[in-house]
PAZAPA-4460 file (N, C-alpha, C; in steps of 0.05 Angstrom, whole numbers, plus 32768, in hexadecimal, padded with zeros to 4 digits):
% residues 142
    n_x    n_y    n_z   ca_x   ca_y   ca_z    c_x    c_y    c_z   seq   type   mol
   80B1   8123   7FE5   8098   812D   7FD4   8083   812C   7FDA     1      M     A
   8074   8143   7FDF   8053   814C   7FE7   804B   8144   7FDA     2      S     A
   804D   814C   7FC5   8037   8140   7FB0   802D   812C   7FA0     3      D     A
   8031   8119   7FBA   8029   80FC   7FBB   800F   80FD   7FD7     4      V     A
   7FF8   80ED   7FCF   7FE6   80EA   7FE7   7FD4   80D2   7FE5     5      T     A
   7FD3   80C4   7FF0   7FD5   80AB   8000   7FB7   80A6   8009     6      V     A
   7FA7   8090   7FFE   7F8F   808C   8018   7F93   8074   800F     7      V     A
   7F8F   8068   8035   7F90   8053   8035   7F70   8049   8041     8      V     A
   7F66   8031   8037   7F47   8025   8041   7F43   8009   804B     9      R     A
   7F33   8003   8054   7F27   7FE1   8062   7F16   7FE6   806B    10      A     A
   7EFA   7FD7   8053   7EE4   7FD9   8067   7EE2   7FC3   807C    11      E     A
   7EDE   7FC0   808C   7ED9   7FB0   80A4   7EBA   7F9B   80A0    12      V     A
   7EBF   7F88   809C   7EAB   7F77   809C   7E99   7F78   80BF    13      S     A
   7E81   7F70   80B8   7E77   7F6D   80D6   7E84   7F50   80E2    14      P     A
   7E8F   7F3D   80D5   7E9A   7F20   80E3   7EB3   7F30   80F6    15      T     A
   7EC2   7F45   80E5   7EE0   7F47   80EC   7EE2   7F5F   8101    16      E     A
   7EFB   7F59   8112   7F02   7F63   8126   7F0F   7F7D   8118    17      E     A
   7F0F   7F97   811C   7F10   7FB8   810D   7F36   7FB4   810F    18      P     A
   7F38   7FA8   8130   7F52   7FAB   813D   7F65   7F9B   8130    19      E     A
   7F61   7F8A   811D   7F6E   7F6B   8117   7F72   7F76   80F3    20      K     A
   7F5E   7F87   80F6   7F60   7F8E   80CE   7F6C   7FAA   80D6    21      V     A
   7F75   7FB2   80E3   7F8C   7FD0   80E4   7FA1   7FC1   80EC    22      A     A
   7FA6   7FAB   80F7   7FBD   7FA1   8100   7FC0   7F97   80DB    23      R     A
   7FB8   7F86   80CB   7FC3   7F7F   80B4   7FC8   7F97   80AD    24      A     A
   7FB8   7FB3   80AC   7FBF   7FC5   8097   7FDF   7FD3   80A4    25      I     A
   7FE8   7FDA   80B8   7FF4   7FD9   80C6   8013   7FC2   80CA    26      K     A
   8017   7FB7   80B9   801D   7FA0   80BC   8038   7FA3   809E    27      K     A
   8021   7FB2   808B   803A   7FB5   806C   8036   7FD0   8063    28      V     A
   8028   7FE7   8076   8026   7FFD   8078   8036   8010   8088    29      L     A
   803C   8009   80A7   8047   800B   80AE   8034   8018   80CE    30      G     A
   803C   8036   80DB   802C   802D   80F5   8022   8052   80EE    31      P     A
   8010   8051   80D0   7FFE   805B   80CC   7FEC   805F   80DE    32      I     A
   7FDB   807F   80E1   7FC7   8085   80F5   7FAE   807C   80E9    33      A     A
   7F99   8067   80EF   7F85   8062   80E1   7F6A   8073   80EF    34      L     A
   7F57   8076   80DE   7F3F   8087   80EB   7F24   8071   80DE    35      E     A
   7F16   806B   80F8   7EFC   805A   80EA   7EEA   806F   80F1    36      T     A
   7EDF   8065   80D7   7EC9   8072   80CB   7EB3   8065   80C9    37      I     A
   7E91   8069   80D2   7E7F   8062   80D0   7E6B   8066   80BF    38      E     A
   7E68   8060   80A1   7E59   8062   808B   7E42   8050   8089    39      R     A
   7E2D   8061   8085   7E17   8042   807A   7E19   802A   808D    40      R     A
   7E1F   802C   80A2   7E1B   8016   80B0   7E32   8000   80AE    41      G     A
   7E4D   8006   809C   7E62   8002   809B   7E72   8008   80A1    42      E     A
   7E8F   7FFE   80B1   7E99   8001   80C6   7EBB   8005   80A4    43      T     A
   7ECA   8020   80A7   7EDC   8026   808E   7EF5   802B   80A6    44      I     A
   7F14   8013   80A8   7F2E   8029   80B2   7F2E   8039   8094    45      L     A
   7F42   8053   80A1   7F46   8060   8086   7F5B   8074   8092    46      E     A
   7F7A   8075   807C   7F8A   8086   8084   7F8D   8095   806F    47      A     A
   7F9E   80AA   8076   7FA1   80C3   8061   7FB7   80D1   806C    48      R     A
   7FD1   80C8   8053   7FED   80D0   8052   7FF5   80E6   803D    49      M     A
   8000   80F7   8049   800D   8102   802E   8037   80F5   802A    50      V     A
   8042   80FE   8013   8049   80F8   800B   805A   80DE   800B    51      G     A
   8074   80DC   7FEE   8071   80B8   7FEF   807C   80AC   7FF9    52      V     A
   8090   80CB   8015   809E   80B4   8029   808C   809D   8035    53      E     A
   8075   80A6   8034   8056   809A   8042   8058   807E   8044    54      S     A
   8065   8072   8026   8065   805F   8022   8087   804B   8027    55      L     A
   8088   8057   8039   80A3   804D   803A   80A0   8028   804A    56      R     A
   808A   802D   8064   808E   8010   805F   8082   7FF6   8056    57      Y     A
   8077   8005   8038   8064   7FF2   8025   8084   7FF1   8010    58      L     A
   808F   8005   8011   80AD   7FF7   8004   80C4   7FEE   800B    59      R     A
   80C8   7FEF   802C   80CD   7FD8   8035   80CB   7FBC   8030    60      E     A
   80AC   7FBB   8037   809F   7FA3   802E   809F   7F92   8018    61      S     A
   80A3   7FA7   8002   80A8   7F9A   7FE9   80C7   7F8E   7FE8    62      F     A
   80DD   7F9B   7FF7   80F2   7F90   7FF7   80F9   7F74   8008    63      A     A
   80EA   7F7D   801B   80E7   7F62   8026   80DF   7F48   8022    64      R     A
   80C5   7F44   8013   80B6   7F37   8003   80C4   7F31   7FE7    65      E     A
   80DC   7F41   7FE3   80E5   7F41   7FC6   80D1   7F3D   7FB1    66      R     A
   80C1   7F47   7FB2   80B0   7F50   7F9C   80AE   7F69   7F8B    67      I     A
   80C3   7F79   7F97   80C3   7F98   7F86   80C1   7F96   7F5F    68      R     A
   80C2   7F84   7F57   80C9   7F80   7F3C   80B2   7F74   7F35    69      D     A
   8098   7F66   7F38   8084   7F64   7F3D   8073   7F77   7F48    70      A     A
   8076   7F83   7F57   806E   7F9E   7F5F   8071   7FAD   7F51    71      A     A
   8083   7FAE   7F47   8093   7FCE   7F29   8073   7FCB   7F11    72      R     A
   807C   7FAE   7F08   806F   7FA7   7EF1   804C   7FAE   7EF2    73      S     A
   8040   7FA9   7F0F   802A   7FA8   7F12   8026   7FC2   7F15    74      M     A
   802B   7FC7   7F20   802A   7FE9   7F2B   8028   8001   7F12    75      L     A
   8047   7FF9   7F03   804C   800B   7EEC   802F   8005   7EDA    76      S     A
   801F   7FF9   7ED7   800B   7FEA   7EC9   7FFC   7FF6   7EC4    77      R     A
   7FF4   7FF2   7EE6   7FD5   7FFB   7EF7   7FDA   801D   7EF4    78      W     A
   7FEC   8026   7EF5   7FF3   804E   7EEC   7FEE   8053   7ED9    79      A     A
   8002   804A   7EC0   8012   8054   7EAC   8007   8076   7EAC    80      S     A
   7FFF   8077   7EA1   7FF7   809F   7EA7   7FE8   80A8   7EB6    81      D     A
   7FD7   809D   7EC6   7FC9   80AF   7EDA   7FD1   80B9   7EF6    82      R     A
   7FCC   80C5   7EFE   7FD2   80D8   7F0F   7FBF   80CA   7F31    83      T     A
   7FB8   80BF   7F2A   7FAC   80AC   7F3B   7FA6   808C   7F3A    84      E     A
   7FAF   8077   7F45   7FA9   805F   7F46   7FA0   804E   7F66    85      F     A
   7F99   803A   7F67   7F86   8031   7F6F   7F92   8013   7F76    86      T     A
   7F9B   8003   7F8D   7FA6   7FEE   7F85   7F9E   7FE0   7FAA    87      F     A
   7F99   7FC8   7FA3   7F8E   7FB2   7FBB   7FAD   7FA5   7FC9    88      G     A
   7FA8   7FA3   7FEC   7FBB   7F94   7FF2   7FA8   7F80   8006    89      I     A
   7FB2   7F63   7FF8   7F9B   7F4E   800B   7F9A   7F4D   802B    90      N     A
   7F87   7F4E   802D   7F88   7F53   804B   7F8C   7F3D   805B    91      R     A
   7F93   7F22   8056   7F94   7F09   8069   7FB4   7F02   8061    92      Q     A
   7FC6   7F14   804C   7FDF   7F07   8042   7FF1   7F23   8055    93      A     A
   7FE1   7F36   805A   7FF2   7F55   806D   7FE8   7F4D   808E    94      A     A
   7FD2   7F3B   808D   7FCF   7F39   80B1   7FE9   7F25   80B1    95      Y     A
   7FF8   7F16   809F   800C   7F00   80A6   8027   7F15   809E    96      A     A
   8027   7F29   809D   803A   7F34   809A   8049   7F42   8080    97      G     A
   8037   7F2D   806B   8041   7F34   8053   802D   7F3F   8043    98      H     A
   8038   7F3C   802E   802E   7F5D   8019   8026   7F51   7FF6    99      V     A
   800D   7F51   7FF8   800C   7F40   7FD9   7FFA   7F64   7FCC   100      S     A
   7FF8   7F62   7FB8   7FED   7F85   7FAC   7FE0   7F6E   7F93   101      I     A
   7FCC   7F7C   7F8B   7FB9   7F75   7F71   7FAF   7F8D   7F6E   102      Y     A
   7FA7   7F8B   7F4E   7F8D   7F9C   7F4B   7F6D   7F95   7F4E   103      Q     A
   7F65   7F87   7F51   7F3D   7F7B   7F52   7F3C   7F8A   7F6A   104      A     A
   7F2B   7F8F   7F68   7F1D   7FAA   7F87   7F04   7F8F   7F96   105      S     A
   7F03   7F6D   7F8D   7EF3   7F65   7F97   7F05   7F48   7FAD   106      H     A
   7EFF   7F45   7FB9   7F1A   7F2D   7FCB   7F03   7F23   7FEB   107      A     A
   7F0C   7F15   7FE8   7EF7   7EFB   8000   7EF0   7F18   8017   108      P     A
   7F07   7F20   802B   7EFE   7F2B   8038   7F07   7F54   8030   109      L     A
   7F01   7F54   801A   7F09   7F6E   800E   7F29   7F70   8009   110      G     A
   7F31   7F89   7FFF   7F4F   7F8F   7FFE   7F49   7FA4   8017   111      P     A
   7F69   7FAD   8013   7F7B   7FC9   8025   7F7A   7FD7   8007   112      I     A
   7F65   7FEE   800D   7F6C   7FF7   7FF2   7F80   8016   7FF4   113      Q     A
   7F94   8010   7FE0   7FA5   8025   7FE4   7FA2   8038   7FCC   114      V     A
   7F99   8056   7FC7   7F97   8063   7FBB   7FA3   807F   7FB4   115      T     A
   7FC0   807C   7F9E   7FD3   8088   7F9E   7FC9   809F   7F8B   116      V     A
   7FCD   80BB   7F94   7FD5   80CC   7F85   7FF1   80DD   7F85   117      K     A
   7FF6   80DE   7F5E   8015   80F0   7F66   8010   80EB   7F49   118      G     A
   8037   80EC   7F46   8045   80E5   7F28   804A   80C3   7F2C   119      D     A
   8038   80B4   7F1E   8039   8097   7F1C   8058   808C   7F1F   120      P     A
   8071   8096   7F0E   8085   808E   7F0E   8095   8095   7F1F   121      K     A
   8094   80A3   7F2B   80A1   80B2   7F4D   8095   8098   7F5B   122      T     A
   807F   8096   7F5C   8073   8089   7F73   807C   806F   7F76   123      I     A
   8078   805A   7F59   808A   803C   7F51   80A3   8043   7F51   124      V     A
   80AC   8053   7F51   80D9   8054   7F50   80DB   8056   7F67   125      S     A
   80CA   8065   7F7F   80CD   8067   7F9D   80CB   8045   7FAC   126      Y     A
   80AE   8036   7FA3   80AE   8024   7FAE   80BE   8007   7FA6   127      L     A
   80C4   800C   7F92   80CA   7FF8   7F85   80E6   7FF1   7F79   128      C     A
   80FA   8007   7F71   8112   8009   7F68   8123   8009   7F79   129      D     A
   8147   7FF7   7F76   8151   8000   7F89   8169   800F   7F78   130      I     A
   8180   8015   7F92   8199   8022   7F7A   81B4   8018   7F92   131      R     A
   81C5   801E   7F80   81E1   8015   7F86   81F3   802C   7F94   132      R     A
   81F1   8023   7FAB   8205   803C   7FBB   821D   8036   7FBC   133      T     A
   8234   804B   7FC4   824F   804A   7FBC   825F   8031   7FBF   134      Q     A
   8253   8022   7FD9   8261   800F   7FDF   8257   7FF3   7FCA   135      S     A
   8244   7FFD   7FBC   8244   7FE5   7FA8   822C   7FCE   7FB9   136      G     A
   821E   7FD8   7FCE   820B   7FC7   7FD7   81F9   7FD4   7FC1   137      T     A
   81E0   7FC7   7FD2   81BF   7FD1   7FBD   81B4   7FE3   7FDA   138      T     A
   81A0   7FFD   7FD3   8193   7FFF   7FE2   8177   800E   7FDD   139      S     A
   8160   8013   7FE5   8147   801D   7FD6   814F   8036   7FDA   140      L     A
   813E   8037   7FBE   8146   805D   7FAC   812E   8069   7FC4   141      K     A
   8135   8086   7FC3   8124   808E   7FD9   8137   80A0   7FF5   142      G     A
***
């Protein structure tokens, strides 16, 4: 589904190393191409992706962390009937290889901000749902 766009953004504070922030992002979102942007004396890491499948690594992180139900509840509430929604990923947890999402825009080190545009039901379903296979085992939808 290419009618989904994703923008990932994280500000890098002067006390942080950009490589470590990039590593935190990639631990939960996969090997995405990050661009370094210098704007008004601030360093920002940013990636733009197309297609709901670009969130595959985050979907796998939700499954691995066993937070699909909680993520579905939060994302459904935040997205509701909007075609664009934003959530934060805790960068300290991400650096440790864990995913922790929240709606608040302020965190001690600032969030890894994820903005998703597209049909919210499709996006939430892709990220959080599982289905039964013919053999009776479960697998991720999509």
